[in-house]
The first five atom37 places (N, CA, C, CB, O) and aatype in JSON, in Angstrom:
{
  "aatype": [12, 10, 18, 13, 4, 2, 10, 11, 0, 13, 18, 11, 19, 6, 6, 0, 6, 15, 5, 1, 5, 11, 11, 9, 7, 7, 19, 10, 5, 5, 3, 10, 19, 6, 19, 10, 5, 7, 0, 0, 16, 5, 7, 7, 12, 1, 7, 19, 10, 9, 15, 19, 15, 11, 19, 11, 19, 16, 19, 3, 10, 15, 19, 0, 11, 19, 18, 10, 15, 9, 13, 14, 2, 3, 11, 0, 14, 0, 10, 12, 6, 7, 9, 11, 15, 2, 16, 14, 10, 9, 1, 8, 6, 10, 0, 5, 1, 16, 11, 8, 5, 10, 1, 1, 12, 14, 2, 10, 6, 13, 13, 9, 3, 3, 15, 10, 6, 18, 9, 3, 5, 9, 6, 11, 15, 10, 11, 7, 6, 6, 2, 14, 9, 11, 3, 14, 2, 9, 10, 3, 11, 1, 11, 11, 15],
  "atom_mask": [
    [1, 1, 1, 1, 1],
    [1, 1, 1, 1, 1],
    [1, 1, 1, 1, 1],
    [1, 1, 1, 1, 1],
    [1, 1, 1, 1, 1],
    [1, 1, 1, 1, 1],
    [1, 1, 1, 1, 1],
    [1, 1, 1, 1, 1],
    [1, 1, 1, 1, 1],
    [1, 1, 1, 1, 1],
    [1, 1, 1, 1, 1],
    [1, 1, 1, 1, 1],
    [1, 1, 1, 1, 1],
    [1, 1, 1, 1, 1],
    [1, 1, 1, 1, 1],
    [1, 1, 1, 1, 1],
    [1, 1, 1, 1, 1],
    [1, 1, 1, 1, 1],
    [1, 1, 1, 1, 1],
    [1, 1, 1, 1, 1],
    [1, 1, 1, 1, 1],
    [1, 1, 1, 1, 1],
    [1, 1, 1, 1, 1],
    [1, 1, 1, 1, 1],
    [1, 1, 1, 0, 1],
    [1, 1, 1, 0, 1],
    [1, 1, 1, 1, 1],
    [1, 1, 1, 1, 1],
    [1, 1, 1, 1, 1],
    [1, 1, 1, 1, 1],
    [1, 1, 1, 1, 1],
    [1, 1, 1, 1, 1],
    [1, 1, 1, 1, 1],
    [1, 1, 1, 1, 1],
    [1, 1, 1, 1, 1],
    [1, 1, 1, 1, 1],
    [1, 1, 1, 1, 1],
    [1, 1, 1, 0, 1],
    [1, 1, 1, 1, 1],
    [1, 1, 1, 1, 1],
    [1, 1, 1, 1, 1],
    [1, 1, 1, 1, 1],
    [1, 1, 1, 0, 1],
    [1, 1, 1, 0, 1],
    [1, 1, 1, 1, 1],
    [1, 1, 1, 1, 1],
    [1, 1, 1, 0, 1],
    [1, 1, 1, 1, 1],
    [1, 1, 1, 1, 1],
    [1, 1, 1, 1, 1],
    [1, 1, 1, 1, 1],
    [1, 1, 1, 1, 1],
    [1, 1, 1, 1, 1],
    [1, 1, 1, 1, 1],
    [1, 1, 1, 1, 1],
    [1, 1, 1, 1, 1],
    [1, 1, 1, 1, 1],
    [1, 1, 1, 1, 1],
    [1, 1, 1, 1, 1],
    [1, 1, 1, 1, 1],
    [1, 1, 1, 1, 1],
    [1, 1, 1, 1, 1],
    [1, 1, 1, 1, 1],
    [1, 1, 1, 1, 1],
    [1, 1, 1, 1, 1],
    [1, 1, 1, 1, 1],
    [1, 1, 1, 1, 1],
    [1, 1, 1, 1, 1],
    [1, 1, 1, 1, 1],
    [1, 1, 1, 1, 1],
    [1, 1, 1, 1, 1],
    [1, 1, 1, 1, 1],
    [1, 1, 1, 1, 1],
    [1, 1, 1, 1, 1],
    [1, 1, 1, 1, 1],
    [1, 1, 1, 1, 1],
    [1, 1, 1, 1, 1],
    [1, 1, 1, 1, 1],
    [1, 1, 1, 1, 1],
    [1, 1, 1, 1, 1],
    [1, 1, 1, 1, 1],
    [1, 1, 1, 0, 1],
    [1, 1, 1, 1, 1],
    [1, 1, 1, 1, 1],
    [1, 1, 1, 1, 1],
    [1, 1, 1, 1, 1],
    [1, 1, 1, 1, 1],
    [1, 1, 1, 1, 1],
    [1, 1, 1, 1, 1],
    [1, 1, 1, 1, 1],
    [1, 1, 1, 1, 1],
    [1, 1, 1, 1, 1],
    [1, 1, 1, 1, 1],
    [1, 1, 1, 1, 1],
    [1, 1, 1, 1, 1],
    [1, 1, 1, 1, 1],
    [1, 1, 1, 1, 1],
    [1, 1, 1, 1, 1],
    [1, 1, 1, 1, 1],
    [1, 1, 1, 1, 1],
    [1, 1, 1, 1, 1],
    [1, 1, 1, 1, 1],
    [1, 1, 1, 1, 1],
    [1, 1, 1, 1, 1],
    [1, 1, 1, 1, 1],
    [1, 1, 1, 1, 1],
    [1, 1, 1, 1, 1],
    [1, 1, 1, 1, 1],
    [1, 1, 1, 1, 1],
    [1, 1, 1, 1, 1],
    [1, 1, 1, 1, 1],
    [1, 1, 1, 1, 1],
    [1, 1, 1, 1, 1],
    [1, 1, 1, 1, 1],
    [1, 1, 1, 1, 1],
    [1, 1, 1, 1, 1],
    [1, 1, 1, 1, 1],
    [1, 1, 1, 1, 1],
    [1, 1, 1, 1, 1],
    [1, 1, 1, 1, 1],
    [1, 1, 1, 1, 1],
    [1, 1, 1, 1, 1],
    [1, 1, 1, 1, 1],
    [1, 1, 1, 1, 1],
    [1, 1, 1, 1, 1],
    [1, 1, 1, 1, 1],
    [1, 1, 1, 1, 1],
    [1, 1, 1, 0, 1],
    [1, 1, 1, 1, 1],
    [1, 1, 1, 1, 1],
    [1, 1, 1, 1, 1],
    [1, 1, 1, 1, 1],
    [1, 1, 1, 1, 1],
    [1, 1, 1, 1, 1],
    [1, 1, 1, 1, 1],
    [1, 1, 1, 1, 1],
    [1, 1, 1, 1, 1],
    [1, 1, 1, 1, 1],
    [1, 1, 1, 1, 1],
    [1, 1, 1, 1, 1],
    [1, 1, 1, 1, 1],
    [1, 1, 1, 1, 1],
    [1, 1, 1, 1, 1],
    [1, 1, 1, 1, 1],
    [1, 1, 1, 1, 1]
  ],
  "atom_positions": [
    [[8.26, -55.24, -40.33], [8.32, -55.58, -38.93], [9.76, -55.59, -38.44], [7.66, -56.92, -38.69], [10.04, -55.19, -37.31]],
    [[10.65, -56.06, -39.27], [12.05, -56.11, -38.88], [12.6, -54.71, -38.64], [12.87, -56.83, -39.96], [13.38, -54.49, -37.72]],
    [[12.18, -53.77, -39.48], [12.65, -52.4, -39.31], [12.16, -51.81, -38.01], [12.2, -51.54, -40.48], [12.88, -51.06, -37.35]],
    [[10.94, -52.14, -37.63], [10.39, -51.62, -36.38], [11.2, -52.12, -35.19], [8.9, -52.02, -36.22], [11.49, -51.37, -34.26]],
    [[11.58, -53.41, -35.23], [12.39, -53.97, -34.15], [13.75, -53.29, -34.09], [12.56, -55.49, -34.33], [14.25, -53.01, -33.0]],
    [[14.34, -53.02, -35.26], [15.62, -52.33, -35.28], [15.48, -50.9, -34.77], [16.2, -52.33, -36.69], [16.35, -50.41, -34.05]],
    [[14.4, -50.23, -35.14], [14.19, -48.88, -34.65], [14.01, -48.87, -33.14], [12.97, -48.24, -35.33], [14.48, -47.96, -32.46]],
    [[13.33, -49.87, -32.64], [13.11, -49.95, -31.2], [14.44, -50.1, -30.46], [12.17, -51.12, -30.85], [14.6, -49.6, -29.35]],
    [[15.38, -50.79, -31.08], [16.69, -50.97, -30.46], [17.48, -49.67, -30.45], [17.48, -52.06, -31.18], [18.22, -49.39, -29.51]],
    [[17.32, -48.86, -31.5], [18.08, -47.62, -31.59], [17.45, -46.48, -30.8], [18.23, -47.21, -33.02], [18.16, -45.66, -30.23]],
    [[16.16, -46.43, -30.75], [15.47, -45.35, -30.06], [14.86, -45.87, -28.77], [14.38, -44.72, -30.96], [14.16, -46.88, -28.76]],
    [[15.14, -45.17, -27.7], [14.61, -45.59, -26.41], [13.11, -45.32, -26.38], [15.33, -44.84, -25.24], [12.68, -44.17, -26.52]],
    [[12.34, -46.35, -26.21], [10.89, -46.23, -26.19], [10.44, -46.11, -24.74], [10.21, -47.44, -26.89], [10.73, -46.97, -23.91]],
    [[9.72, -45.02, -24.43], [9.19, -44.82, -23.08], [7.98, -45.72, -22.89], [8.82, -43.33, -22.84], [6.99, -45.6, -23.61]],
    [[8.06, -46.59, -21.94], [6.94, -47.46, -21.63], [6.4, -47.09, -20.26], [7.35, -48.95, -21.68], [7.11, -46.49, -19.45]],
    [[5.17, -47.44, -20.0], [4.58, -47.17, -18.7], [5.3, -48.0, -17.64], [3.06, -47.48, -18.71], [5.69, -49.14, -17.87]],
    [[5.47, -47.39, -16.48], [6.15, -48.08, -15.39], [5.27, -49.21, -14.85], [6.5, -47.1, -14.26], [4.05, -49.09, -14.75]],
    [[5.92, -50.31, -14.51], [5.2, -51.43, -13.92], [4.93, -51.14, -12.44], [5.99, -52.76, -14.08], [5.48, -50.2, -11.87]],
    [[4.08, -51.96, -11.85], [3.77, -51.79, -10.43], [5.03, -51.94, -9.58], [2.71, -52.81, -9.98], [5.22, -51.2, -8.61]],
    [[5.89, -52.88, -9.95], [7.13, -53.11, -9.21], [8.04, -51.89, -9.28], [7.87, -54.36, -9.76], [8.61, -51.48, -8.26]],
    [[8.17, -51.29, -10.46], [9.0, -50.09, -10.61], [8.45, -48.95, -9.76], [9.07, -49.67, -12.08], [9.21, -48.25, -9.1]],
    [[7.14, -48.78, -9.77], [6.52, -47.71, -8.98], [6.73, -47.93, -7.49], [5.03, -47.61, -9.29], [7.02, -47.0, -6.75]],
    [[6.59, -49.18, -7.06], [6.75, -49.49, -5.65], [8.19, -49.24, -5.19], [6.36, -50.95, -5.37], [8.41, -48.63, -4.15]],
    [[9.15, -49.7, -5.97], [10.55, -49.49, -5.63], [10.89, -48.0, -5.66], [11.47, -50.27, -6.59], [11.61, -47.51, -4.79]],
    [[10.37, -47.28, -6.65], [10.59, -45.84, -6.71], [10.04, -45.12, -5.5], [0.0, 0.0, 0.0], [10.68, -44.21, -4.98]],
    [[8.86, -45.53, -5.03], [8.27, -44.91, -3.85], [9.07, -45.19, -2.59], [0.0, 0.0, 0.0], [9.26, -44.29, -1.76]],
    [[9.54, -46.43, -2.43], [10.35, -46.78, -1.27], [11.65, -45.98, -1.27], [10.65, -48.3, -1.25], [12.05, -45.43, -0.24]],
    [[12.31, -45.93, -2.43], [13.56, -45.18, -2.53], [13.34, -43.69, -2.27], [14.19, -45.38, -3.91], [14.17, -43.05, -1.62]],
    [[12.24, -43.15, -2.77], [11.95, -41.73, -2.59], [11.8, -41.39, -1.11], [10.68, -41.34, -3.36], [12.38, -40.41, -0.64]],
    [[11.04, -42.18, -0.38], [10.84, -41.91, 1.05], [12.15, -41.99, 1.83], [9.84, -42.9, 1.64], [12.44, -41.12, 2.65]],
    [[12.94, -43.02, 1.57], [14.18, -43.19, 2.32], [15.24, -42.18, 1.91], [14.7, -44.6, 2.14], [16.04, -41.75, 2.74]],
    [[15.26, -41.81, 0.63], [16.23, -40.81, 0.18], [15.99, -39.45, 0.83], [16.17, -40.66, -1.34], [16.95, -38.75, 1.17]],
    [[14.74, -39.08, 1.02], [14.43, -37.81, 1.68], [15.04, -37.8, 3.08], [12.89, -37.58, 1.75], [15.67, -36.83, 3.48]],
    [[14.84, -38.89, 3.82], [15.37, -38.96, 5.18], [16.9, -38.93, 5.18], [14.88, -40.23, 5.87], [17.5, -38.25, 6.01]],
    [[17.52, -39.66, 4.27], [18.98, -39.72, 4.22], [19.57, -38.36, 3.86], [19.44, -40.78, 3.2], [20.5, -37.89, 4.51]],
    [[19.03, -37.72, 2.82], [19.59, -36.45, 2.36], [19.34, -35.32, 3.35], [19.0, -36.08, 1.02], [20.24, -34.51, 3.6]],
    [[18.14, -35.25, 3.93], [17.87, -34.21, 4.92], [18.72, -34.42, 6.17], [16.37, -34.19, 5.29], [19.22, -33.45, 6.75]],
    [[18.88, -35.67, 6.59], [19.73, -35.96, 7.75], [21.17, -35.58, 7.5], [0.0, 0.0, 0.0], [21.83, -35.03, 8.38]],
    [[21.68, -35.87, 6.31], [23.05, -35.52, 5.97], [23.23, -34.0, 5.9], [23.46, -36.15, 4.64], [24.27, -33.48, 6.3]],
    [[22.22, -33.3, 5.41], [22.31, -31.84, 5.31], [22.32, -31.2, 6.7], [21.13, -31.28, 4.49], [23.09, -30.27, 6.94]],
    [[21.49, -31.68, 7.61], [21.47, -31.1, 8.96], [22.73, -31.47, 9.74], [20.23, -31.55, 9.72], [23.23, -30.65, 10.5]],
    [[23.24, -32.69, 9.56], [24.48, -33.07, 10.24], [25.67, -32.3, 9.68], [24.72, -34.57, 10.1], [26.63, -32.03, 10.4]],
    [[25.61, -31.96, 8.41], [26.68, -31.2, 7.79], [26.64, -29.72, 8.11], [0.0, 0.0, 0.0], [27.49, -28.96, 7.65]],
    [[25.67, -29.3, 8.89], [25.59, -27.89, 9.29], [24.93, -27.01, 8.26], [0.0, 0.0, 0.0], [25.09, -25.79, 8.31]],
    [[24.19, -27.57, 7.33], [23.54, -26.77, 6.3], [22.13, -26.44, 6.75], [23.53, -27.52, 4.94], [21.18, -27.15, 6.42]],
    [[22.0, -25.38, 7.49], [20.69, -24.92, 7.95], [20.06, -24.07, 6.87], [20.81, -24.12, 9.29], [20.75, -23.36, 6.13]],
    [[18.75, -24.13, 6.77], [18.04, -23.31, 5.8], [18.07, -23.85, 4.38], [0.0, 0.0, 0.0], [17.74, -23.14, 3.44]],
    [[18.47, -25.11, 4.22], [18.49, -25.73, 2.9], [17.41, -26.81, 2.87], [19.9, -26.34, 2.57], [17.34, -27.66, 3.75]],
    [[16.58, -26.75, 1.84], [15.51, -27.73, 1.68], [15.83, -28.6, 0.47], [14.13, -27.03, 1.52], [15.95, -28.11, -0.65]],
    [[15.95, -29.89, 0.71], [16.19, -30.85, -0.37], [14.97, -31.75, -0.45], [17.51, -31.69, -0.12], [14.63, -32.43, 0.52]],
    [[14.31, -31.74, -1.6], [13.16, -32.63, -1.77], [13.4, -33.53, -2.98], [11.84, -31.82, -1.94], [13.96, -33.11, -3.99]],
    [[12.98, -34.75, -2.85], [13.09, -35.73, -3.93], [11.76, -35.68, -4.68], [13.41, -37.19, -3.4], [10.76, -36.2, -4.2]],
    [[11.77, -35.05, -5.85], [10.51, -34.85, -6.57], [10.06, -36.09, -7.33], [10.65, -33.7, -7.53], [8.86, -36.31, -7.51]],
    [[11.03, -36.91, -7.77], [10.65, -38.07, -8.58], [11.79, -39.08, -8.59], [10.29, -37.64, -10.04], [12.96, -38.69, -8.61]],
    [[11.46, -40.35, -8.56], [12.44, -41.42, -8.72], [11.92, -42.36, -9.8], [12.69, -42.2, -7.36], [10.84, -42.94, -9.67]],
    [[12.69, -42.5, -10.87], [12.32, -43.4, -11.95], [13.3, -44.57, -11.96], [12.32, -42.67, -13.34], [14.51, -44.38, -11.98]],
    [[12.76, -45.77, -11.93], [13.56, -46.98, -11.91], [13.46, -47.64, -13.27], [13.1, -47.96, -10.77], [12.37, -47.74, -13.84]],
    [[14.6, -48.1, -13.8], [14.6, -48.75, -15.11], [13.89, -50.1, -15.03], [16.04, -48.93, -15.63], [13.63, -50.61, -13.94]],
    [[13.58, -50.66, -16.19], [12.82, -51.91, -16.27], [13.56, -53.06, -15.59], [12.55, -52.26, -17.74], [12.95, -53.89, -14.93]],
    [[14.89, -53.1, -15.75], [15.66, -54.18, -15.13], [16.02, -53.89, -13.67], [16.92, -54.43, -15.92], [16.74, -54.67, -13.05]],
    [[15.53, -52.78, -13.13], [15.71, -52.38, -11.73], [17.18, -52.18, -11.35], [15.1, -53.42, -10.82], [17.54, -52.32, -10.18]],
    [[18.02, -51.86, -12.33], [19.45, -51.69, -12.05], [19.84, -50.23, -11.85], [20.26, -52.27, -13.18], [20.86, -49.95, -11.23]],
    [[19.04, -49.3, -12.36], [19.36, -47.87, -12.24], [18.12, -47.12, -11.76], [19.86, -47.29, -13.6], [17.01, -47.36, -12.23]],
    [[18.35, -46.21, -10.82], [17.28, -45.33, -10.35], [17.7, -43.89, -10.63], [16.98, -45.55, -8.82], [18.73, -43.43, -10.13]],
    [[16.9, -43.19, -11.41], [17.15, -41.78, -11.7], [16.4, -40.95, -10.66], [16.72, -41.39, -13.16], [15.18, -41.03, -10.56]],
    [[17.15, -40.17, -9.9], [16.59, -39.41, -8.79], [16.6, -37.93, -9.17], [17.38, -39.65, -7.47], [17.65, -37.38, -9.5]],
    [[15.42, -37.3, -9.13], [15.28, -35.89, -9.47], [15.09, -35.11, -8.18], [14.1, -35.65, -10.45], [14.15, -35.35, -7.43]],
    [[16.01, -34.15, -7.93], [16.01, -33.39, -6.69], [15.64, -31.94, -6.94], [17.38, -33.47, -6.02], [16.07, -31.34, -7.93]],
    [[14.84, -31.38, -6.03], [14.58, -29.94, -6.01], [15.3, -29.39, -4.79], [13.03, -29.62, -5.96], [15.07, -29.86, -3.67]],
    [[16.15, -28.41, -5.0], [16.95, -27.85, -3.91], [16.61, -26.37, -3.78], [18.47, -28.05, -4.17], [16.64, -25.63, -4.76]],
    [[16.29, -25.96, -2.55], [15.99, -24.56, -2.27], [16.9, -24.09, -1.16], [14.49, -24.37, -1.88], [17.0, -24.79, -0.15]],
    [[17.56, -22.99, -1.27], [17.58, -21.99, -2.33], [18.38, -22.46, -3.55], [18.16, -20.69, -1.8], [19.3, -23.26, -3.44]],
    [[17.98, -21.93, -4.69], [18.54, -22.38, -5.97], [20.03, -22.09, -6.12], [17.8, -21.72, -7.11], [20.73, -22.81, -6.83]],
    [[20.53, -21.04, -5.45], [21.94, -20.69, -5.62], [22.87, -21.74, -5.01], [22.21, -19.33, -5.0], [24.04, -21.8, -5.37]],
    [[22.37, -22.55, -4.08], [23.2, -23.59, -3.46], [23.08, -24.93, -4.18], [22.81, -23.75, -2.01], [23.77, -25.89, -3.82]],
    [[22.23, -25.02, -5.18], [21.97, -26.29, -5.86], [23.21, -26.9, -6.52], [20.9, -26.09, -6.9], [23.46, -28.09, -6.33]],
    [[24.01, -26.14, -7.3], [25.16, -26.78, -7.95], [26.18, -27.35, -6.96], [25.85, -25.79, -8.86], [26.71, -28.44, -7.17]],
    [[26.45, -26.61, -5.88], [27.41, -27.1, -4.89], [26.89, -28.34, -4.18], [27.73, -26.0, -3.86], [27.63, -29.29, -3.94]],
    [[25.61, -28.33, -3.85], [25.01, -29.5, -3.19], [24.99, -30.71, -4.11], [23.59, -29.17, -2.73], [25.24, -31.83, -3.67]],
    [[24.69, -30.5, -5.38], [24.66, -31.62, -6.33], [26.05, -32.24, -6.47], [24.15, -31.15, -7.71], [26.17, -33.46, -6.58]],
    [[27.09, -31.41, -6.48], [28.46, -31.94, -6.54], [28.74, -32.81, -5.32], [29.49, -30.8, -6.63], [29.32, -33.89, -5.43]],
    [[28.33, -32.32, -4.13], [28.53, -33.09, -2.91], [27.74, -34.39, -2.92], [0.0, 0.0, 0.0], [28.24, -35.43, -2.49]],
    [[26.52, -34.33, -3.41], [25.68, -35.53, -3.45], [26.26, -36.54, -4.44], [24.23, -35.17, -3.85], [26.32, -37.74, -4.15]],
    [[26.69, -36.07, -5.6], [27.25, -36.99, -6.61], [28.56, -37.61, -6.13], [27.48, -36.25, -7.93], [28.84, -38.78, -6.42]],
    [[29.37, -36.83, -5.39], [30.63, -37.4, -4.9], [30.4, -38.4, -3.77], [31.56, -36.28, -4.42], [31.23, -39.28, -3.55]],
    [[29.29, -38.27, -3.06], [28.97, -39.19, -1.96], [27.93, -40.24, -2.34], [28.48, -38.4, -0.76], [27.32, -40.85, -1.46]],
    [[27.72, -40.45, -3.62], [26.73, -41.42, -4.08], [26.95, -42.82, -3.51], [26.74, -41.49, -5.59], [25.97, -43.46, -3.11]],
    [[28.19, -43.34, -3.44], [28.36, -44.68, -2.85], [27.92, -44.75, -1.38], [29.82, -45.11, -2.96], [27.34, -45.75, -0.96]],
    [[28.19, -43.7, -0.61], [27.77, -43.68, 0.79], [26.25, -43.61, 0.91], [28.41, -42.5, 1.53], [25.65, -44.27, 1.76]],
    [[25.63, -42.8, 0.06], [24.17, -42.68, 0.06], [23.54, -44.01, -0.34], [23.7, -41.55, -0.91], [22.56, -44.45, 0.27]],
    [[24.11, -44.64, -1.34], [23.6, -45.94, -1.8], [23.72, -46.99, -0.69], [24.37, -46.41, -3.06], [22.81, -47.8, -0.51]],
    [[24.83, -46.97, 0.04], [25.02, -47.92, 1.14], [24.0, -47.67, 2.25], [26.45, -47.81, 1.7], [23.42, -48.62, 2.78]],
    [[23.78, -46.42, 2.6], [22.79, -46.09, 3.63], [21.39, -46.53, 3.2], [22.81, -44.57, 3.93], [20.63, -47.06, 4.01]],
    [[21.06, -46.3, 1.94], [19.76, -46.76, 1.43], [19.65, -48.28, 1.46], [19.55, -46.25, -0.01], [18.59, -48.82, 1.79]],
    [[20.73, -48.96, 1.12], [20.71, -50.43, 1.13], [20.47, -50.94, 2.55], [22.04, -50.99, 0.58], [19.76, -51.93, 2.74]],
    [[21.05, -50.27, 3.54], [20.83, -50.68, 4.93], [19.38, -50.47, 5.35], [21.75, -49.89, 5.86], [18.81, -51.28, 6.08]],
    [[18.77, -49.38, 4.88], [17.39, -49.09, 5.24], [16.38, -49.99, 4.53], [17.07, -47.64, 4.93], [15.32, -50.29, 5.07]],
    [[16.71, -50.41, 3.32], [15.75, -51.18, 2.51], [16.15, -52.65, 2.35], [15.61, -50.55, 1.15], [15.67, -53.31, 1.43]],
    [[17.01, -53.15, 3.22], [17.51, -54.52, 3.04], [16.42, -55.59, 3.14], [18.58, -54.81, 4.05], [16.58, -56.69, 2.61]],
    [[15.32, -55.28, 3.82], [14.23, -56.25, 3.93], [13.21, -56.1, 2.8], [13.54, -56.11, 5.27], [12.31, -56.93, 2.66]],
    [[13.35, -55.04, 2.0], [12.4, -54.79, 0.92], [12.99, -55.03, -0.47], [11.89, -53.38, 1.01], [12.26, -55.41, -1.39]],
    [[14.3, -54.81, -0.62], [14.95, -54.96, -1.92], [16.1, -55.96, -1.83], [15.47, -53.6, -2.43], [16.83, -55.99, -0.84]],
    [[16.23, -56.78, -2.86], [17.37, -57.7, -2.89], [18.63, -56.97, -3.32], [17.09, -58.86, -3.85], [19.69, -57.11, -2.7]],
    [[18.5, -56.18, -4.38], [19.64, -55.43, -4.91], [19.31, -53.96, -4.93], [20.03, -55.92, -6.32], [18.2, -53.57, -5.32]],
    [[20.26, -53.15, -4.53], [20.07, -51.7, -4.56], [20.46, -51.2, -5.95], [20.91, -50.99, -3.45], [21.57, -51.47, -6.41]],
    [[19.56, -50.48, -6.63], [19.91, -49.95, -7.95], [20.98, -48.87, -7.84], [18.67, -49.39, -8.65], [21.11, -48.2, -6.81]],
    [[21.74, -48.69, -8.91], [22.69, -47.58, -8.98], [21.9, -46.28, -9.03], [23.65, -47.72, -10.21], [20.86, -46.21, -9.68]],
    [[22.4, -45.26, -8.36], [21.69, -43.99, -8.27], [22.31, -42.97, -9.21], [21.7, -43.46, -6.84], [23.53, -42.81, -9.25]],
    [[21.46, -42.28, -9.97], [21.88, -41.16, -10.81], [21.06, -39.96, -10.38], [21.68, -41.48, -12.35], [19.83, -40.01, -10.36]],
    [[21.74, -38.87, -10.01], [21.06, -37.69, -9.49], [20.99, -36.6, -10.55], [21.78, -37.16, -8.25], [21.94, -36.36, -11.3]],
    [[19.82, -35.93, -10.61], [19.58, -34.83, -11.53], [18.85, -33.72, -10.78], [18.76, -35.29, -12.77], [18.11, -33.98, -9.83]],
    [[19.06, -32.48, -11.21], [18.32, -31.36, -10.64], [17.0, -31.25, -11.37], [19.14, -30.02, -10.73], [16.96, -31.22, -12.6]],
    [[15.91, -31.17, -10.62], [14.58, -31.01, -11.19], [14.28, -29.52, -11.24], [13.49, -31.78, -10.35], [14.08, -28.88, -10.2]],
    [[14.25, -28.97, -12.43], [14.03, -27.53, -12.59], [12.6, -27.2, -13.02], [15.0, -26.96, -13.6], [12.35, -26.1, -13.51]],
    [[11.68, -28.12, -12.85], [10.31, -27.9, -13.31], [9.62, -26.77, -12.55], [9.5, -29.18, -13.18], [8.85, -26.01, -13.14]],
    [[9.88, -26.65, -11.24], [9.26, -25.57, -10.46], [9.76, -24.2, -10.92], [9.53, -25.76, -8.97], [8.98, -23.25, -11.0]],
    [[11.05, -24.1, -11.21], [11.6, -22.84, -11.72], [10.98, -22.49, -13.07], [13.14, -22.93, -11.84], [10.65, -21.33, -13.33]],
    [[10.83, -23.49, -13.91], [10.28, -23.28, -15.25], [8.83, -22.81, -15.16], [10.37, -24.56, -16.09], [8.42, -21.91, -15.89]],
    [[8.04, -23.42, -14.27], [6.65, -23.0, -14.07], [6.59, -21.58, -13.55], [5.93, -23.96, -13.1], [5.75, -20.79, -13.98]],
    [[7.48, -21.24, -12.61], [7.53, -19.89, -12.06], [7.88, -18.88, -13.14], [8.55, -19.81, -10.91], [7.32, -17.78, -13.18]],
    [[8.79, -19.24, -14.02], [9.18, -18.36, -15.12], [8.01, -18.14, -16.08], [10.39, -18.94, -15.87], [7.82, -17.03, -16.57]],
    [[7.24, -19.17, -16.35], [6.06, -19.04, -17.22], [5.03, -18.12, -16.58], [5.43, -20.43, -17.5], [4.47, -17.26, -17.25]],
    [[4.78, -18.3, -15.27], [3.81, -17.46, -14.58], [4.23, -16.0, -14.59], [3.63, -17.93, -13.14], [3.4, -15.11, -14.8]],
    [[5.52, -15.73, -14.36], [6.01, -14.35, -14.39], [5.84, -13.75, -15.78], [7.49, -14.29, -13.96], [5.47, -12.59, -15.92]],
    [[6.1, -14.54, -16.81], [5.96, -14.05, -18.18], [4.5, -13.77, -18.52], [6.55, -15.05, -19.17], [4.2, -12.8, -19.21]],
    [[3.61, -14.63, -18.05], [2.18, -14.43, -18.33], [1.64, -13.2, -17.63], [1.38, -15.65, -17.92], [0.75, -12.52, -18.16]],
    [[2.14, -12.88, -16.44], [1.68, -11.71, -15.7], [2.26, -10.42, -16.27], [2.06, -11.84, -14.23], [1.68, -9.35, -16.1]],
    [[3.4, -10.52, -16.94], [4.05, -9.35, -17.5], [3.43, -8.94, -18.83], [0.0, 0.0, 0.0], [2.39, -9.46, -19.24]],
    [[4.09, -7.98, -19.49], [3.58, -7.47, -20.77], [3.81, -8.46, -21.9], [4.25, -6.14, -21.1], [3.0, -8.56, -22.83]],
    [[4.92, -9.19, -21.83], [5.25, -10.12, -22.91], [4.53, -11.44, -22.67], [6.78, -10.34, -23.01], [4.47, -11.94, -21.55]],
    [[3.99, -12.0, -23.73], [3.24, -13.23, -23.63], [4.03, -14.37, -24.29], [1.84, -13.08, -24.28], [4.31, -14.3, -25.49]],
    [[4.4, -15.4, -23.53], [5.18, -16.5, -24.12], [4.38, -17.35, -25.1], [5.72, -17.37, -23.03], [4.97, -18.1, -25.88]],
    [[3.07, -17.24, -25.07], [2.26, -18.0, -26.03], [2.4, -17.39, -27.41], [0.77, -18.03, -25.59], [2.49, -18.11, -28.41]],
    [[2.42, -16.05, -27.48], [2.58, -15.38, -28.77], [4.03, -15.4, -29.24], [2.09, -13.94, -28.67], [4.29, -15.52, -30.43]],
    [[4.97, -15.27, -28.3], [6.39, -15.27, -28.64], [7.12, -16.31, -27.79], [7.01, -13.84, -28.43], [7.55, -15.99, -26.68]],
    [[7.27, -17.55, -28.27], [7.88, -18.6, -27.46], [9.37, -18.39, -27.19], [7.69, -19.92, -28.14], [9.93, -19.1, -26.36]],
    [[10.01, -17.45, -27.86], [11.44, -17.2, -27.64], [11.71, -16.48, -26.33], [12.0, -16.4, -28.79], [12.87, -16.34, -25.94]],
    [[10.67, -16.01, -25.64], [10.85, -15.3, -24.38], [11.41, -16.24, -23.31], [9.52, -14.69, -23.91], [12.3, -15.86, -22.55]],
    [[10.88, -17.46, -23.25], [11.31, -18.42, -22.23], [12.58, -19.12, -22.66], [10.2, -19.44, -21.97], [12.79, -19.41, -23.83]],
    [[13.44, -19.39, -21.67], [14.63, -20.18, -21.92], [14.23, -21.61, -22.21], [15.62, -20.11, -20.73], [13.23, -22.11, -21.68]],
    [[15.0, -22.27, -23.03], [14.73, -23.68, -23.32], [15.06, -24.5, -22.09], [15.56, -24.17, -24.55], [16.05, -24.25, -21.4]],
    [[14.22, -25.5, -21.82], [14.45, -26.38, -20.67], [15.57, -27.35, -20.96], [13.18, -27.13, -20.3], [15.74, -27.81, -22.09]],
    [[16.33, -27.64, -19.92], [17.39, -28.63, -20.05], [16.79, -30.02, -19.97], [18.48, -28.43, -18.97], [16.06, -30.33, -19.03]],
    [[17.09, -30.85, -20.94], [16.62, -32.23, -20.93], [17.66, -33.07, -20.2], [16.38, -32.77, -22.39], [18.86, -32.93, -20.42]],
    [[17.18, -33.96, -19.33], [18.13, -34.84, -18.64], [17.71, -36.27, -18.75], [18.25, -34.46, -17.17], [18.39, -37.16, -18.23]]
  ]
}
């Protein structure tokens, strides 16, 4: 039993999200969409779609991992740099919007969600001559974040 406790300390165990985590994640997701889209249109970035695909909040509610899908894909790295450099401003704007719902605003960590690209790549491979089921080396390995 002692070894199991030590292993649990060394390896991060994924647990199911609590109702509170889900609720806070949903509130942050809705408000983040408004903040990011508003900032993009005010910044003169027409034709850019930023969607918040998922927000995961840690158990202690101190960190929120935000997964963004950005279209078109070629603008994603530049936009992510801008978003990461403006994280304190985004966090402040979110705190103002959610001040009646949250006591403390979690720290925000932004990641690019590439799941749609990966699914599209699988579909293209399945429609083509090469089959990724028979040869898994055809598909690029997904980036873990």
